[in-house]
C-alpha positions as a Markdown table, in Angstrom:
| # | Residue | x | y | z |
|---|---|---|---|---|
| 1 | Met | 97.1 | 116.5 | 113.6 |
| 2 | Asp | 93.7 | 115.0 | 113.6 |
| 3 | Cys | 92.0 | 113.3 | 110.6 |
| 4 | Ile | 89.2 | 115.7 | 109.7 |
| 5 | Pro | 88.1 | 115.8 | 106.0 |
| 6 | Leu | 88.1 | 119.2 | 104.3 |
| 7 | Gln | 84.7 | 120.3 | 103.3 |
| 8 | Leu | 84.0 | 123.4 | 101.2 |
| 9 | Asp | 81.0 | 125.2 | 100.1 |
| 10 | Cys | 81.8 | 127.0 | 96.9 |
| 11 | Asn | 79.5 | 128.4 | 94.1 |
| 12 | Leu | 82.5 | 129.8 | 92.0 |
| 13 | Cys | 86.1 | 128.6 | 92.1 |
| 14 | Ala | 89.1 | 130.1 | 90.6 |
| 15 | Ile | 92.4 | 128.0 | 90.5 |
| 16 | Val | 95.2 | 130.5 | 90.0 |
| 17 | Ser | 98.7 | 129.6 | 88.7 |
| 18 | Asn | 101.6 | 131.3 | 90.1 |
| 19 | Ser | 102.1 | 135.0 | 89.2 |
| 20 | Gly | 104.9 | 134.5 | 86.8 |
| 21 | Gln | 102.5 | 132.9 | 84.4 |
| 22 | Met | 99.8 | 135.5 | 85.2 |
| 23 | Val | 101.8 | 138.8 | 84.7 |
| 24 | Gly | 99.9 | 141.1 | 82.5 |
| 25 | Gln | 96.6 | 139.2 | 82.6 |
| 26 | Lys | 94.9 | 141.9 | 84.6 |
| 27 | Val | 92.2 | 139.4 | 86.1 |
| 28 | Gly | 92.9 | 140.2 | 89.8 |
| 29 | Asn | 89.4 | 141.7 | 90.5 |
| 30 | Glu | 87.6 | 138.9 | 88.5 |
| 31 | Ile | 89.5 | 136.2 | 90.5 |
| 32 | Asp | 88.5 | 138.0 | 93.8 |
| 33 | Gln | 84.9 | 137.7 | 93.1 |
| 34 | Ser | 85.1 | 133.7 | 93.4 |
| 35 | Ser | 83.8 | 132.3 | 96.4 |
| 36 | Cys | 86.9 | 129.9 | 96.6 |
| 37 | Ile | 90.2 | 131.1 | 95.3 |
| 38 | Trp | 92.8 | 128.3 | 94.9 |
| 39 | Arg | 96.6 | 129.1 | 94.7 |
| 40 | Met | 99.5 | 126.7 | 94.0 |
| 41 | Asn | 102.6 | 126.2 | 96.4 |
| 42 | Asn | 103.9 | 129.6 | 97.6 |
| 43 | Ala | 102.8 | 131.7 | 94.7 |
| 44 | Pro | 102.9 | 135.3 | 95.7 |
| 45 | Thr | 100.0 | 137.7 | 95.5 |
| 46 | Lys | 101.7 | 140.9 | 97.1 |
| 47 | Gly | 102.9 | 143.2 | 94.1 |
| 48 | Tyr | 100.7 | 141.3 | 91.7 |
| 49 | Glu | 97.2 | 142.0 | 92.9 |
| 50 | Glu | 96.1 | 143.5 | 89.4 |
| 51 | Asp | 96.9 | 140.1 | 87.8 |
| 52 | Val | 96.3 | 137.5 | 90.3 |
| 53 | Gly | 93.9 | 139.2 | 93.0 |
| 54 | Arg | 94.4 | 139.7 | 96.6 |
| 55 | Met | 92.4 | 136.9 | 98.2 |
| 56 | Thr | 93.4 | 133.4 | 98.9 |
| 57 | Met | 91.2 | 130.7 | 100.3 |
| 58 | Ile | 93.1 | 127.5 | 99.7 |
| 59 | Arg | 96.8 | 126.8 | 98.8 |
| 60 | Val | 97.5 | 123.3 | 97.2 |
| 61 | Val | 101.1 | 122.6 | 98.1 |
| 62 | Ser | 103.3 | 120.1 | 96.7 |
| 63 | His | 105.5 | 118.1 | 99.5 |
| 64 | Thr | 108.4 | 119.6 | 97.6 |
| 65 | Ser | 107.4 | 123.2 | 98.2 |
| 66 | Val | 106.8 | 122.9 | 102.0 |
| 67 | Pro | 110.2 | 123.9 | 102.8 |
| 68 | Leu | 109.5 | 127.2 | 100.8 |
| 69 | Leu | 106.5 | 127.9 | 103.1 |
| 70 | Leu | 108.5 | 127.2 | 106.1 |
| 71 | Lys | 111.3 | 129.7 | 105.2 |
| 72 | Asn | 108.5 | 132.5 | 105.9 |
| 73 | Pro | 106.1 | 130.8 | 108.3 |
| 74 | Asp | 104.9 | 134.0 | 109.9 |
| 75 | Tyr | 103.6 | 135.0 | 106.4 |
| 76 | Phe | 101.8 | 131.8 | 105.7 |
| 77 | Phe | 100.6 | 130.5 | 109.1 |
| 78 | Lys | 100.4 | 133.5 | 111.3 |
| 79 | Glu | 97.1 | 133.9 | 113.5 |
| 80 | Ala | 95.4 | 136.5 | 111.1 |
| 81 | Asn | 95.7 | 134.2 | 108.1 |
| 82 | Thr | 92.7 | 132.2 | 107.2 |
| 83 | Thr | 94.3 | 130.4 | 104.2 |
| 84 | Ile | 93.6 | 126.5 | 104.1 |
| 85 | Tyr | 96.5 | 124.6 | 103.1 |
| 86 | Val | 96.1 | 121.1 | 101.3 |
| 87 | Ile | 99.5 | 119.5 | 101.1 |
| 88 | Trp | 100.0 | 116.5 | 98.8 |
| 89 | Gly | 102.7 | 114.0 | 98.1 |
| 90 | Pro | 103.8 | 110.6 | 98.2 |
| 91 | Phe | 103.0 | 108.2 | 101.2 |
| 92 | Arg | 106.8 | 108.0 | 102.2 |
| 93 | Asn | 106.9 | 111.9 | 102.9 |
| 94 | Met | 103.4 | 112.1 | 104.3 |
| 95 | Arg | 103.3 | 109.0 | 106.6 |
| 96 | Lys | 102.3 | 109.8 | 110.3 |
| 97 | Asp | 104.3 | 107.2 | 111.9 |
| 98 | Gly | 107.3 | 109.6 | 112.7 |
| 99 | Asn | 109.2 | 108.5 | 109.3 |
| 100 | Gly | 107.3 | 111.0 | 107.1 |
| 101 | Ile | 109.7 | 113.9 | 106.7 |
| 102 | Val | 107.0 | 116.4 | 105.4 |
| 103 | Tyr | 104.2 | 115.2 | 107.8 |
| 104 | Asn | 106.8 | 115.9 | 110.5 |
| 105 | Met | 107.6 | 119.4 | 109.3 |
| 106 | Leu | 103.8 | 120.1 | 109.2 |
| 107 | Lys | 103.3 | 118.7 | 112.7 |
| 108 | Lys | 106.0 | 121.0 | 114.0 |
| 109 | Thr | 104.3 | 124.0 | 112.3 |
| 110 | Val | 100.9 | 123.2 | 113.7 |
| 111 | Asp | 102.6 | 122.9 | 117.2 |
| 112 | Ile | 103.9 | 126.6 | 116.6 |
| 113 | Tyr | 100.9 | 127.9 | 114.8 |
| 114 | Pro | 97.9 | 126.0 | 116.3 |
| 115 | Asn | 95.5 | 128.0 | 114.3 |
| 116 | Ala | 97.0 | 127.1 | 110.9 |
| 117 | Gln | 94.5 | 125.1 | 108.7 |
| 118 | Ile | 96.7 | 122.4 | 107.3 |
| 119 | Tyr | 95.2 | 119.3 | 105.6 |
| 120 | Val | 97.3 | 116.4 | 104.0 |
| 121 | Thr | 96.1 | 114.2 | 101.5 |
| 122 | Thr | 95.6 | 110.4 | 102.5 |
| 123 | Glu | 97.5 | 107.5 | 100.6 |
| 124 | Lys | 94.2 | 106.6 | 99.4 |
| 125 | Arg | 93.4 | 109.9 | 97.9 |
| 126 | Met | 96.9 | 110.3 | 96.2 |
| 127 | Ser | 96.4 | 106.7 | 94.7 |
| 128 | Tyr | 92.8 | 107.9 | 93.3 |
| 129 | Cys | 94.6 | 111.2 | 91.9 |
| 130 | Asp | 97.3 | 109.2 | 90.5 |
| 131 | Gly | 94.9 | 106.9 | 88.6 |
| 132 | Val | 92.8 | 109.8 | 87.3 |
| 133 | Phe | 96.0 | 111.4 | 86.0 |
| 134 | Lys | 97.0 | 108.4 | 84.2 |
| 135 | Lys | 93.5 | 107.9 | 82.8 |
| 136 | Glu | 93.2 | 111.5 | 81.5 |
| 137 | Thr | 96.6 | 111.9 | 80.0 |
| 138 | Gly | 98.0 | 108.6 | 79.4 |
| 139 | Lys | 101.1 | 109.6 | 81.6 |
| 140 | Asp | 102.2 | 108.0 | 85.0 |
| 141 | Ser | 102.3 | 110.9 | 87.6 |
| 142 | Leu | 105.0 | 109.1 | 89.4 |
| 143 | Val | 107.5 | 109.5 | 86.4 |
| 144 | Pro | 109.9 | 112.4 | 87.2 |
| 145 | Phe | 109.3 | 115.6 | 85.2 |
| 146 | Ile | 105.5 | 115.0 | 85.0 |
| 147 | Pro | 104.2 | 117.5 | 87.6 |
| 148 | Leu | 100.7 | 116.4 | 88.8 |
| 149 | Phe | 99.8 | 119.9 | 89.6 |
| 150 | Ala | 100.0 | 120.6 | 85.9 |
| 151 | Phe | 96.8 | 118.6 | 85.5 |
| 152 | Ser | 94.9 | 120.8 | 88.1 |
| 153 | Phe | 95.3 | 118.6 | 91.1 |
| 154 | Pro | 92.8 | 120.3 | 93.1 |
| 155 | Lys | 90.1 | 119.8 | 90.2 |
| 156 | Val | 90.8 | 116.2 | 89.7 |
| 157 | Cys | 91.1 | 115.3 | 93.2 |
| 158 | Phe | 88.8 | 117.4 | 95.3 |
| 159 | Glu | 85.9 | 118.0 | 92.8 |
| 160 | Ala | 85.3 | 114.1 | 93.0 |
| 161 | Asn | 84.2 | 114.3 | 96.7 |
| 162 | Ala | 80.8 | 113.3 | 96.7 |
| 163 | Arg | 80.0 | 115.5 | 99.7 |
| 164 | His | 81.1 | 118.6 | 97.8 |
| 165 | His | 81.1 | 119.4 | 94.1 |
| 166 | Ile | 82.1 | 122.5 | 92.5 |
| 167 | Ile | 79.7 | 124.1 | 90.2 |
| 168 | Phe | 82.1 | 126.0 | 88.2 |
| 169 | Ile | 85.9 | 126.2 | 88.0 |
| 170 | His | 87.8 | 128.8 | 86.0 |
| 171 | Lys | 91.5 | 127.9 | 85.7 |
| 172 | Tyr | 93.7 | 131.0 | 85.4 |
| 173 | Phe | 96.6 | 129.2 | 83.5 |
| 174 | Ser | 97.4 | 126.9 | 80.8 |
| 175 | Ile | 98.2 | 123.3 | 81.1 |
| 176 | Tyr | 101.1 | 122.0 | 79.4 |
| 177 | Leu | 102.1 | 118.3 | 79.3 |
């Protein structure tokens, strides 16, 4: 997989939690009006369209959830799927030297689905995100049971990119730390 930075042009972003937290919210149409719709891990939309919308531009996926995507690869990575996947995790799982277990799984996936748009975070970006998380929450994101995604990983880590800034983000979930 090549090292190409992800660049987006978004006027309005919706960051949507999994559908279990969204049941009954009936904000699907509002979400679908956004130019960039971010979803977490393998959160479903089918059957929950009224609450979470139909569209997905980006899925931010934890290294621990990659195996869940790979249980149904045709659904997530088939030719017609235009979703961008941003995979994040610790360096030990993402390293490109053949010893990164998650990176290796993703490499095989790209070999099978060459049109899949899969991006992985760099060690430098993960270090930056860990620092921002600690500064904002006072908690170490590396401590077990403190899920980094609960602090809106995409907003913290990707909004900071100087080449791309998000004008408005509406998060469709609550943060519990």
